[in-house]
N, CA, C and O atoms as a CHARMM CRD file, in Angstrom:
* protein
*
  248
    1    1 UNK  N      0.86000  -1.09000   0.25100 PROA 1      0.00000
    2    1 UNK  CA    -0.03200   0.20900   0.05300 PROA 1      0.00000
    3    1 UNK  C      0.76200   1.12800   0.07400 PROA 1      0.00000
    4    1 UNK  O      1.62100   1.27300   0.94500 PROA 1      0.00000
    5    2 UNK  N      0.51400   2.12700  -1.21800 PROA 2      0.00000
    6    2 UNK  CA     1.20000   3.41900  -0.59400 PROA 2      0.00000
    7    2 UNK  C      0.71900   4.47900  -0.01100 PROA 2      0.00000
    8    2 UNK  O     -0.40900   4.97100  -0.02300 PROA 2      0.00000
    9    3 UNK  N      2.11500   4.91200   0.72300 PROA 3      0.00000
   10    3 UNK  CA     1.70500   5.95400   1.84600 PROA 3      0.00000
   11    3 UNK  C      1.85100   7.25300   1.13600 PROA 3      0.00000
   12    3 UNK  O      2.59700   7.32400   0.16000 PROA 3      0.00000
   13    4 UNK  N      1.01900   8.54500   1.67200 PROA 4      0.00000
   14    4 UNK  CA     1.33700   9.74500   1.41700 PROA 4      0.00000
   15    4 UNK  C      0.71300  10.75100   2.45100 PROA 4      0.00000
   16    4 UNK  O     -0.46500  10.53500   2.73700 PROA 4      0.00000
   17    5 UNK  N      1.47300  12.06100   3.19000 PROA 5      0.00000
   18    5 UNK  CA     0.78400  12.44000   4.21100 PROA 5      0.00000
   19    5 UNK  C      0.05400  13.78300   3.27000 PROA 5      0.00000
   20    5 UNK  O      0.56100  14.29000   2.27000 PROA 5      0.00000
   21    6 UNK  N     -0.94800  14.07900   3.75600 PROA 6      0.00000
   22    6 UNK  CA    -1.91600  15.28900   3.36900 PROA 6      0.00000
   23    6 UNK  C     -2.46900  15.86200   4.91900 PROA 6      0.00000
   24    6 UNK  O     -3.59200  15.71900   5.40300 PROA 6      0.00000
   25    7 UNK  N     -1.49200  16.42900   5.39700 PROA 7      0.00000
   26    7 UNK  CA    -2.36400  17.51600   6.53200 PROA 7      0.00000
   27    7 UNK  C     -3.87800  18.09500   6.05100 PROA 7      0.00000
   28    7 UNK  O     -4.36000  18.48900   4.98900 PROA 7      0.00000
   29    8 UNK  N     -4.28200  17.94700   7.23500 PROA 8      0.00000
   30    8 UNK  CA    -5.49400  19.02500   7.05000 PROA 8      0.00000
   31    8 UNK  C     -5.45900  20.69700   7.43900 PROA 8      0.00000
   32    8 UNK  O     -4.75300  21.22800   8.29600 PROA 8      0.00000
   33    9 UNK  N     -6.25900  21.22100   6.70500 PROA 9      0.00000
   34    9 UNK  CA    -5.82600  22.76400   6.76900 PROA 9      0.00000
   35    9 UNK  C     -5.25400  23.43900   8.56600 PROA 9      0.00000
   36    9 UNK  O     -4.29700  24.18900   8.75400 PROA 9      0.00000
   37   10 UNK  N     -6.01100  22.98000   9.43200 PROA 10     0.00000
   38   10 UNK  CA    -5.80000  23.17700  10.66500 PROA 10     0.00000
   39   10 UNK  C     -4.14500  22.96800  11.33300 PROA 10     0.00000
   40   10 UNK  O     -3.68800  23.59700  12.28700 PROA 10     0.00000
   41   11 UNK  N     -3.50900  22.01200  10.61000 PROA 11     0.00000
   42   11 UNK  CA    -2.45200  21.66200  11.00400 PROA 11     0.00000
   43   11 UNK  C     -1.23800  22.74500  11.60100 PROA 11     0.00000
   44   11 UNK  O     -0.89000  23.53400  10.72300 PROA 11     0.00000
   45   12 UNK  N     -0.81200  22.85800  12.39600 PROA 12     0.00000
   46   12 UNK  CA     0.14300  23.33400  13.19400 PROA 12     0.00000
   47   12 UNK  C      1.33400  23.79800  12.16300 PROA 12     0.00000
   48   12 UNK  O      2.43900  23.48900  12.61000 PROA 12     0.00000
   49   13 UNK  N      1.36700  24.29300  11.22000 PROA 13     0.00000
   50   13 UNK  CA     2.26400  24.10400  10.21500 PROA 13     0.00000
   51   13 UNK  C      3.41400  25.34100  10.88400 PROA 13     0.00000
   52   13 UNK  O      4.56200  25.31000  10.43900 PROA 13     0.00000
   53   14 UNK  N      3.13900  26.15400  11.69800 PROA 14     0.00000
   54   14 UNK  CA     3.81200  27.21600  12.22200 PROA 14     0.00000
   55   14 UNK  C      5.02100  26.45300  13.16000 PROA 14     0.00000
   56   14 UNK  O      6.06600  27.00900  13.49700 PROA 14     0.00000
   57   15 UNK  N      4.59200  24.88600  13.54500 PROA 15     0.00000
   58   15 UNK  CA     5.36200  24.65300  14.79300 PROA 15     0.00000
   59   15 UNK  C      6.67400  23.23900  13.86900 PROA 15     0.00000
   60   15 UNK  O      7.23200  22.29700  14.43200 PROA 15     0.00000
   61   16 UNK  N      6.75800  23.59900  12.55500 PROA 16     0.00000
   62   16 UNK  CA     7.62600  22.33800  12.14200 PROA 16     0.00000
   63   16 UNK  C      8.52000  23.34500  11.12500 PROA 16     0.00000
   64   16 UNK  O      8.10600  24.31100  10.48400 PROA 16     0.00000
   65   17 UNK  N      9.71300  22.86100  11.18600 PROA 17     0.00000
   66   17 UNK  CA    10.63400  23.13600  10.05300 PROA 17     0.00000
   67   17 UNK  C     10.14200  23.62500   8.44100 PROA 17     0.00000
   68   17 UNK  O      9.44000  22.75500   7.92700 PROA 17     0.00000
   69   18 UNK  N     10.29600  24.44400   7.83800 PROA 18     0.00000
   70   18 UNK  CA     9.86500  25.40800   6.40100 PROA 18     0.00000
   71   18 UNK  C      8.12100  25.55500   6.57000 PROA 18     0.00000
   72   18 UNK  O      7.36700  26.06100   5.73900 PROA 18     0.00000
   73   19 UNK  N      7.76400  24.98800   7.82300 PROA 19     0.00000
   74   19 UNK  CA     6.36500  25.38800   7.59400 PROA 19     0.00000
   75   19 UNK  C      5.40500  24.44800   6.54200 PROA 19     0.00000
   76   19 UNK  O      5.31800  23.22000   6.54000 PROA 19     0.00000
   77   20 UNK  N      4.80000  25.29900   5.76000 PROA 20     0.00000
   78   20 UNK  CA     3.52800  24.69900   4.55700 PROA 20     0.00000
   79   20 UNK  C      4.84900  24.24700   3.73600 PROA 20     0.00000
   80   20 UNK  O      4.56600  23.16800   3.21400 PROA 20     0.00000
   81   21 UNK  N      6.17400  24.61900   3.40200 PROA 21     0.00000
   82   21 UNK  CA     6.75100  23.90200   2.78200 PROA 21     0.00000
   83   21 UNK  C      7.66100  22.57900   3.05500 PROA 21     0.00000
   84   21 UNK  O      8.38800  22.21200   2.13200 PROA 21     0.00000
   85   22 UNK  N      7.66200  21.93900   4.11500 PROA 22     0.00000
   86   22 UNK  CA     7.69700  20.80400   4.62800 PROA 22     0.00000
   87   22 UNK  C      7.64800  19.76800   3.75600 PROA 22     0.00000
   88   22 UNK  O      6.53900  19.47400   3.31000 PROA 22     0.00000
   89   23 UNK  N      8.89100  18.95600   3.30500 PROA 23     0.00000
   90   23 UNK  CA     9.01900  17.78700   2.40600 PROA 23     0.00000
   91   23 UNK  C      8.41400  16.60700   3.07500 PROA 23     0.00000
   92   23 UNK  O      9.16500  15.79300   3.61200 PROA 23     0.00000
   93   24 UNK  N      7.27000  16.45800   3.09100 PROA 24     0.00000
   94   24 UNK  CA     6.47200  15.43400   3.51400 PROA 24     0.00000
   95   24 UNK  C      7.50200  14.06600   3.10000 PROA 24     0.00000
   96   24 UNK  O      8.25800  14.16100   2.13300 PROA 24     0.00000
   97   25 UNK  N      7.44100  12.80900   3.93100 PROA 25     0.00000
   98   25 UNK  CA     8.12900  11.60900   3.09700 PROA 25     0.00000
   99   25 UNK  C      7.10600  10.88000   2.58300 PROA 25     0.00000
  100   25 UNK  O      6.02300  11.36200   2.91300 PROA 25     0.00000
  101   26 UNK  N      6.99500   9.62500   1.70800 PROA 26     0.00000
  102   26 UNK  CA     6.06900   8.85300   1.47400 PROA 26     0.00000
  103   26 UNK  C      6.95200   7.82200   1.40200 PROA 26     0.00000
  104   26 UNK  O      8.15500   7.85900   1.14500 PROA 26     0.00000
  105   27 UNK  N      5.87000   6.40400   1.78500 PROA 27     0.00000
  106   27 UNK  CA     6.20800   5.17400   1.82900 PROA 27     0.00000
  107   27 UNK  C      5.38800   4.24200   1.14300 PROA 27     0.00000
  108   27 UNK  O      4.35900   4.50300   0.52100 PROA 27     0.00000
  109   28 UNK  N      6.04800   2.87800   1.34000 PROA 28     0.00000
  110   28 UNK  CA     5.19700   1.61700   0.91600 PROA 28     0.00000
  111   28 UNK  C      5.01000   0.81700   2.59700 PROA 28     0.00000
  112   28 UNK  O      5.85100   0.68600   3.48600 PROA 28     0.00000
  113   29 UNK  N      3.89700   0.48800   2.55800 PROA 29     0.00000
  114   29 UNK  CA     3.57900  -0.48900   3.61800 PROA 29     0.00000
  115   29 UNK  C      2.74900  -1.66700   2.85000 PROA 29     0.00000
  116   29 UNK  O      1.84200  -1.65400   2.01800 PROA 29     0.00000
  117   30 UNK  N      3.69600  -2.98500   3.71300 PROA 30     0.00000
  118   30 UNK  CA     3.06700  -4.44500   2.82200 PROA 30     0.00000
  119   30 UNK  C      1.22100  -4.24000   3.60700 PROA 30     0.00000
  120   30 UNK  O      0.89900  -3.73500   4.68200 PROA 30     0.00000
  121   31 UNK  N      0.41600  -4.83100   2.59200 PROA 31     0.00000
  122   31 UNK  CA    -0.97800  -5.14100   3.06900 PROA 31     0.00000
  123   31 UNK  C     -0.61200  -6.50700   2.91800 PROA 31     0.00000
  124   31 UNK  O      0.00900  -7.03500   1.99500 PROA 31     0.00000
  125   32 UNK  N     -1.29900  -7.23000   4.42200 PROA 32     0.00000
  126   32 UNK  CA    -1.69900  -8.75000   4.38700 PROA 32     0.00000
  127   32 UNK  C     -2.93400  -9.30500   4.16600 PROA 32     0.00000
  128   32 UNK  O     -3.73700  -8.38000   4.04200 PROA 32     0.00000
  129   33 UNK  N     -3.37500 -10.18200   4.07700 PROA 33     0.00000
  130   33 UNK  CA    -4.68500 -10.97600   3.87900 PROA 33     0.00000
  131   33 UNK  C     -4.64200 -12.17600   4.01900 PROA 33     0.00000
  132   33 UNK  O     -4.10900 -12.91800   3.19400 PROA 33     0.00000
  133   34 UNK  N     -5.30500 -12.64600   5.29800 PROA 34     0.00000
  134   34 UNK  CA    -5.48200 -13.83600   5.61800 PROA 34     0.00000
  135   34 UNK  C     -6.66800 -14.41900   5.46000 PROA 34     0.00000
  136   34 UNK  O     -7.60900 -13.72300   5.83800 PROA 34     0.00000
  137   35 UNK  N     -7.02200 -15.80000   4.88900 PROA 35     0.00000
  138   35 UNK  CA    -8.38000 -16.65800   4.81000 PROA 35     0.00000
  139   35 UNK  C     -8.54700 -17.50200   5.82900 PROA 35     0.00000
  140   35 UNK  O     -7.73000 -18.38200   6.10300 PROA 35     0.00000
  141   36 UNK  N     -9.92000 -17.23400   6.63900 PROA 36     0.00000
  142   36 UNK  CA   -10.69600 -18.55500   7.58700 PROA 36     0.00000
  143   36 UNK  C    -11.49200 -18.80400   7.71800 PROA 36     0.00000
  144   36 UNK  O    -12.20300 -18.08300   8.41800 PROA 36     0.00000
  145   37 UNK  N    -11.97700 -19.90900   7.20800 PROA 37     0.00000
  146   37 UNK  CA   -13.13800 -20.19100   6.91400 PROA 37     0.00000
  147   37 UNK  C    -14.01600 -18.88900   5.69300 PROA 37     0.00000
  148   37 UNK  O    -13.64600 -18.47600   4.59500 PROA 37     0.00000
  149   38 UNK  N    -15.14500 -18.60000   6.44200 PROA 38     0.00000
  150   38 UNK  CA   -15.35600 -17.18100   5.10500 PROA 38     0.00000
  151   38 UNK  C    -15.36300 -16.13200   5.51900 PROA 38     0.00000
  152   38 UNK  O    -16.29300 -15.33000   5.42900 PROA 38     0.00000
  153   39 UNK  N    -14.15700 -15.94300   6.12600 PROA 39     0.00000
  154   39 UNK  CA   -13.89400 -14.27100   6.79800 PROA 39     0.00000
  155   39 UNK  C    -12.69000 -14.31200   6.04700 PROA 39     0.00000
  156   39 UNK  O    -12.06800 -15.32900   5.73800 PROA 39     0.00000
  157   40 UNK  N    -12.32500 -12.79700   5.69600 PROA 40     0.00000
  158   40 UNK  CA   -10.74600 -12.36900   5.81500 PROA 40     0.00000
  159   40 UNK  C    -10.79500 -11.25200   6.78800 PROA 40     0.00000
  160   40 UNK  O    -11.56100 -10.41300   7.26300 PROA 40     0.00000
  161   41 UNK  N     -9.17800 -11.82100   6.84900 PROA 41     0.00000
  162   41 UNK  CA    -8.63700 -11.10500   7.66300 PROA 41     0.00000
  163   41 UNK  C     -7.28000 -10.12800   7.50600 PROA 41     0.00000
  164   41 UNK  O     -6.10000 -10.47500   7.45700 PROA 41     0.00000
  165   42 UNK  N     -7.78600  -8.96300   7.45100 PROA 42     0.00000
  166   42 UNK  CA    -6.60400  -7.68400   6.83400 PROA 42     0.00000
  167   42 UNK  C     -6.40600  -6.63800   7.96700 PROA 42     0.00000
  168   42 UNK  O     -6.64300  -6.89100   9.14800 PROA 42     0.00000
  169   43 UNK  N     -5.95200  -5.44300   7.50800 PROA 43     0.00000
  170   43 UNK  CA    -5.74600  -4.24600   7.80800 PROA 43     0.00000
  171   43 UNK  C     -4.96600  -4.73500   9.17500 PROA 43     0.00000
  172   43 UNK  O     -4.15000  -5.65500   9.12900 PROA 43     0.00000
  173   44 UNK  N     -5.30800  -3.99700  10.47000 PROA 44     0.00000
  174   44 UNK  CA    -4.14500  -4.12000  11.78200 PROA 44     0.00000
  175   44 UNK  C     -4.01700  -5.65200  12.07700 PROA 44     0.00000
  176   44 UNK  O     -2.95000  -6.23300  12.27800 PROA 44     0.00000
  177   45 UNK  N     -5.45500  -6.30800  12.07400 PROA 45     0.00000
  178   45 UNK  CA    -5.58900  -7.48300  12.54500 PROA 45     0.00000
  179   45 UNK  C     -4.75600  -8.37900  11.86200 PROA 45     0.00000
  180   45 UNK  O     -4.30100  -9.37900  12.41900 PROA 45     0.00000
  181   46 UNK  N     -4.47500  -8.03000  10.44200 PROA 46     0.00000
  182   46 UNK  CA    -3.86700  -8.99100   9.78100 PROA 46     0.00000
  183   46 UNK  C     -2.10500  -8.79900  10.27300 PROA 46     0.00000
  184   46 UNK  O     -1.37400  -9.77200  10.45400 PROA 46     0.00000
  185   47 UNK  N     -1.74700  -7.65300  10.39800 PROA 47     0.00000
  186   47 UNK  CA    -0.46700  -7.25100  10.93700 PROA 47     0.00000
  187   47 UNK  C      0.26900  -7.56800  11.90000 PROA 47     0.00000
  188   47 UNK  O      1.47800  -7.79400  11.95400 PROA 47     0.00000
  189   48 UNK  N     -1.03800  -7.57800  13.15400 PROA 48     0.00000
  190   48 UNK  CA    -0.25800  -8.07600  13.95200 PROA 48     0.00000
  191   48 UNK  C     -0.16200 -10.18600  13.81100 PROA 48     0.00000
  192   48 UNK  O      0.74700 -10.98400  14.04200 PROA 48     0.00000
  193   49 UNK  N     -1.22200 -10.30600  13.45700 PROA 49     0.00000
  194   49 UNK  CA    -0.99200 -12.05800  13.18700 PROA 49     0.00000
  195   49 UNK  C      0.09300 -12.27000  12.03100 PROA 49     0.00000
  196   49 UNK  O      0.72500 -13.32500  12.09100 PROA 49     0.00000
  197   50 UNK  N      0.32700 -11.55100  11.18100 PROA 50     0.00000
  198   50 UNK  CA     1.59200 -11.87000  10.49900 PROA 50     0.00000
  199   50 UNK  C      3.05200 -11.59200  11.31300 PROA 50     0.00000
  200   50 UNK  O      4.01000 -12.35800  11.21800 PROA 50     0.00000
  201   51 UNK  N      3.04900 -10.65800  11.93200 PROA 51     0.00000
  202   51 UNK  CA     3.76300 -10.49000  12.81900 PROA 51     0.00000
  203   51 UNK  C      4.29200 -12.08700  14.16500 PROA 51     0.00000
  204   51 UNK  O      5.37200 -12.65900  14.30700 PROA 51     0.00000
  205   52 UNK  N      3.20700 -12.24900  14.73800 PROA 52     0.00000
  206   52 UNK  CA     2.91200 -13.30600  15.46100 PROA 52     0.00000
  207   52 UNK  C      3.43100 -14.74000  14.72500 PROA 52     0.00000
  208   52 UNK  O      4.14100 -15.48700  15.39900 PROA 52     0.00000
  209   53 UNK  N      3.15200 -15.04000  13.64100 PROA 53     0.00000
  210   53 UNK  CA     3.64400 -16.23300  12.76400 PROA 53     0.00000
  211   53 UNK  C      5.09900 -15.74100  12.47300 PROA 53     0.00000
  212   53 UNK  O      5.86000 -16.70900  12.47600 PROA 53     0.00000
  213   54 UNK  N      5.55700 -14.89600  12.29400 PROA 54     0.00000
  214   54 UNK  CA     7.11200 -14.62100  12.20100 PROA 54     0.00000
  215   54 UNK  C      8.10400 -14.97200  13.19500 PROA 54     0.00000
  216   54 UNK  O      9.23500 -15.41500  13.00100 PROA 54     0.00000
  217   55 UNK  N      7.29800 -14.61300  14.70600 PROA 55     0.00000
  218   55 UNK  CA     8.00100 -14.81600  15.83400 PROA 55     0.00000
  219   55 UNK  C      7.77900 -15.73800  16.16300 PROA 55     0.00000
  220   55 UNK  O      8.71600 -16.14200  16.85200 PROA 55     0.00000
  221   56 UNK  N      6.48400 -16.91000  16.04900 PROA 56     0.00000
  222   56 UNK  CA     6.61000 -18.58300  16.17400 PROA 56     0.00000
  223   56 UNK  C      7.40800 -19.09900  15.22800 PROA 56     0.00000
  224   56 UNK  O      8.27500 -19.77900  15.77800 PROA 56     0.00000
  225   57 UNK  N      7.50600 -19.09300  14.20500 PROA 57     0.00000
  226   57 UNK  CA     8.39000 -19.71000  12.79200 PROA 57     0.00000
  227   57 UNK  C      9.89200 -19.06000  13.43000 PROA 57     0.00000
  228   57 UNK  O     10.78000 -19.78800  12.98800 PROA 57     0.00000
  229   58 UNK  N     10.50700 -17.95300  14.31100 PROA 58     0.00000
  230   58 UNK  CA    11.89300 -17.61700  14.14800 PROA 58     0.00000
  231   58 UNK  C     12.03300 -18.40400  15.82100 PROA 58     0.00000
  232   58 UNK  O     13.12300 -18.47600  16.38700 PROA 58     0.00000
  233   59 UNK  N     10.85100 -18.89900  16.38500 PROA 59     0.00000
  234   59 UNK  CA    11.12400 -19.77800  17.74100 PROA 59     0.00000
  235   59 UNK  C     11.20800 -20.98500  17.51400 PROA 59     0.00000
  236   59 UNK  O     11.61400 -21.73700  18.40000 PROA 59     0.00000
  237   60 UNK  N     10.80100 -21.51300  16.12900 PROA 60     0.00000
  238   60 UNK  CA    10.85200 -22.89600  15.64400 PROA 60     0.00000
  239   60 UNK  C     12.15400 -23.09100  15.68600 PROA 60     0.00000
  240   60 UNK  O     12.59200 -23.98300  16.41200 PROA 60     0.00000
  241   61 UNK  N     13.09400 -22.22200  14.84600 PROA 61     0.00000
  242   61 UNK  CA    14.03500 -22.34600  14.49900 PROA 61     0.00000
  243   61 UNK  C     15.44500 -22.64500  15.08100 PROA 61     0.00000
  244   61 UNK  O     16.43300 -23.27300  14.70100 PROA 61     0.00000
  245   62 UNK  N     15.05800 -21.83600  16.28900 PROA 62     0.00000
  246   62 UNK  CA    16.14500 -21.68600  17.45200 PROA 62     0.00000
  247   62 UNK  C     16.09800 -23.01400  18.08200 PROA 62     0.00000
  248   62 UNK  O     16.82400 -23.26800  19.04200 PROA 62     0.00000
């Protein structure tokens, strides 16, 4: 998933370097989908599940 920042008009630009000309970063975040029976697990829940699976796989390796 591509991410970009779009602050609202009431953002306190006067409190950050370069104010309204601040160079906002962009990035990407992987999006995970898991299927369980007739359900789709996605979003934050899928990210937590993915992390759990990575941790348990790493523990099996040790």
